[in-house]
N, C-alpha and C positions, 0 to 999 in steps of 0.2 A: 847843865840843864838842857833839855831839848829845846831847839830853836826853830820856830815855824814862822814863815813870812807870808802874809796875804797881801797881794797887790790890789791897790785901790784906784779909783778914778783919777784921771788927770785933772789939774786945776781948771776950773771954769766949766766943767761938764754939767754942773747944775743939778746934781742928784744928791739926795740925802742917803748916804751909805752907813750912817752910824747905827741904825737899827740892826742891820745885818752884822756889823762889826761887834755889836753887843752880844749877839748870839755866839759868835766865835770866841769872844772873850770868856763867855760863860763856859764854853766847852774846853778851852785850852789855857785859860788863866794867863799867867806871866810868860808862858812859853810862846805866845803869839805876839808878833809885831805887825804893824800895817805900814806899807810903803807905796808911794804913788808909782804906777806902772811905768810912767814915762821917765822916771829918774829914781830907781829903787836903791841905788847904792850898790854895795858889794854883796851880791847874793851867794857868793861862795862860802860865806861864814854861817849860813843857815843850813839846817838839816833837811828842810823841805820848803819849797816855795809853791804857792797856789795862787793863780791869777783870778781868784773867785770874784773879786770886785773890780776887775780891770775894765770897767765900763768905759766906753768912749774911744776905744782903739780904732773903731771904724771911721773916725774922723781924721785919723793920722795913720793910714795903713802902711805907708812906707816906713815910718818910724817904728811901728809895731813889728814889721817884718825884720827890720834891722836889729831890733832888740832881741827878737827870737834867735837870730843868728848869733848874737853876742852871748846869749845864755846857753848855747849848745854845750853840753857836758855838765851843766849844773843840775842840782837835784830838784826836779819839778815833779809834782804829783802825777800829772799826765805828761807823757813824753813831749819834748819840744817839737818833734816832727808831727805828732798828733795835733798839737796846738796850731802849727802852721797849716796843716791840711784842713782843719776845722774852721779856719778864719774865713775862707771863701765858701759860700753856701753852694757853690758848684759841686762840693763834695757829695751832694745828694745824687748827682748823676753817676758818681763812682759807685755809690751804694746800690743804685738801681741796676748797674751793670753786673753786680754780684748777686742779684736776685732779691734785693730788698724792695718791697712795694712802697713807692713814694707817691706823694701828691704829684700828678702829672706836671712836669717842669720843663720849660724851654729856657735855654741860656741865650740872652741877647748881648753880645759883646759891646755893642753901641746902640742902645735902644732907639728905634725909630718907629714911625707909624706903620711901616710895612710889617715889622715884627708883631705889632698888636693885631693887625689884620690876619696874619698867618696863624696867630695863636687863637683868635676867635674862631677861625675856620677849623683848626685842629681840635679844639675843645668843644665844638658843637654849639657855638653861638652864645656861650655863657658869658657872664661878667668875669673880669680878670682881676687878679691881684698881681701887682708888680712891686718888686722889692729889690734894693741894692744887693749885689752879690756879697758885699761886705757890709753888714748892717747890724744894728742892735736896737732893741726897744721900739721896733716898728718905725724907726726914723726913715723917711723917704719912701714909705710904703703907701701905695694907693690902691683903691678899689676903682676899677674902670668898667663902665658899661660899654657895650659894643660901639656906640656912637660917640663916646667921650673922646675929647682930644688928648694928645700926648702931653702930660705935664712938662712944662718947660724945665723944671728943676731936675728932671731925670733924663731928659733927652740927651742921647749920646753917651750915657753912662752904662757900665756893665750891670745888667739887671737880670733877675729871674722873673719869668712870666708864668703864672699858674692860673688855673681856673679857680673862681671863688667857690669853695666847697660849701654847700648849703648846711651841712651838719655843724659848722662852726656856730652859726646863729641858732640852730634848732636844738643842739645838744651841748656843744662846747668842744674844747680842745683838751685831750688827755695828756698829762705829764707823769711819767714814771721815773723814779729815782733809784740809781744803783750805786753802791759803794763797794769797791773792790770786787765788782762783778756780781754782787748779791743785791737782790731787790730789797728796798727799804720801805717806800711808801709811794702813794699816787694821789694826784689831785685832778679835779676837773675844773678847767678855767672857762668862764663864760664872759662874752663881751656884753657891754651895755646895749640896751635896746637900740636897734638901728645901726649898730657898729659891727665891725668884723674883727677888731683888734681886742685881744684878751688882756692886754697889759693894764695894770692898776691905774697908770696915769691917764688912761682913756676910759676909765670907769669899769674895767673888768673886775670880776670877783672870782674866788675859787673856793672849793670845798674839798675835804678829804674824801676819798672813795676807795673801795676795793675794786681793783681793775678787772675787767673781763679777761677770761683766759686768752682770748685772741689778742688782746692788747699786750699781755705778758709775752706771748709768743713772738709778736712782731718786735718788741723791745729786745728780746734775746737774740733774734735773728740779726738785728742791726748791730748789736754789740759784738756778736760773733764774727761779723764781717770786718772788724777792725784788725789791723796788723799788730797793734800793741794793746796790752791790757790797760784799763783805765782805773784810777782810784775813785773818780766820781764821774757820773754821767747823768744827764737828764734827757729822756727820750720823749719828744712831743709828737702826738699823732692825732688823727681825726678819722671819723668813719667816712668811708667812700659812699657813693650813691648806691652801691650794692650791699652795704652793711659791713664789708670787710674794712680793715684798718689800713690807712696810708700813713707813712712816716712824713711828718712835717719838718722837723729839725732834730738833729742829734747834737746836743749842747755839751761840749767838752772843755770849754774855756772858762766862761764866767756866768754859769747858770745860777739864777736864784734857786736855792735848794729847798725853800719852804719847809724848813726843819720844824716849824711850829706844828706842821701837820704830820710829822713822823711820830708813830706810836711811842717810840723811845726817846723823843725829844732831841734826836741827833746823836745818840750814843753810838750807833753803828758807824756813822760817819767819823766821829771822833776816834773810835778805836782803829778804823782803817788808816786815818792820818797818822796817829801816834805809832802804829805798827810800821808804816812806811818810813817815817822819820827815824825810828829806832834802827831799822835795818840799814838805812843809808848812813846813819851816824856811826854805827859800829862796823859797817862793811868796808 
């Protein structure tokens, strides 16, 4: 029988992942097992491993990187080198260098007040968003007005500094989902009134949409810039002040896939996973 392993949060991360797991059980039945990412056991016995629920690795990045090295050569849905590259959000600068339009981003290796002042000047005096280079679920992410002090909890940390894009509050954040390079579905995520974070735990909501042609074009440009094909990908973007789209994140490790909003209920995703697992089992 085909064997698929999905990696889950570390103990104590404090999130309920069972709803997501139920979706995967619905799609894969007895073929799927769930293993904690920090101690998953022998993954060489499975046909395909997917770190889709491996939330919390940002709290133990050294351990995460060490495990990625130990998994080299095993059968992962997205290549181990892709997972390693995608762990640190400085990958955005790599994509920008390849011509992918991104939200303007500065990397601060050890965030200090001078970094904030320089970013305010570079971005035209706007409010800023600062986020850890290795992060998830908007942990450690702050909105800072030009006169706000540097939060002590992130001082000296490796951080991304970006302008606060008005369209986040005015329209929302677009997410487009691709399985084996094919478009599946899209959603528009909106923050709660007065917030800038679109995650559900902060009051964010989402609706299914037909994405604009320009959003599809940006997603395909970002995916084309990768050196390895991906089995699953979520492409997050927002409209710029000119109306064009900017890439916010390219999620290739543990994106929520929002399969409830897929017209086929996730059938395309399941087919892609089963096909990859079968190829690797028989190859």
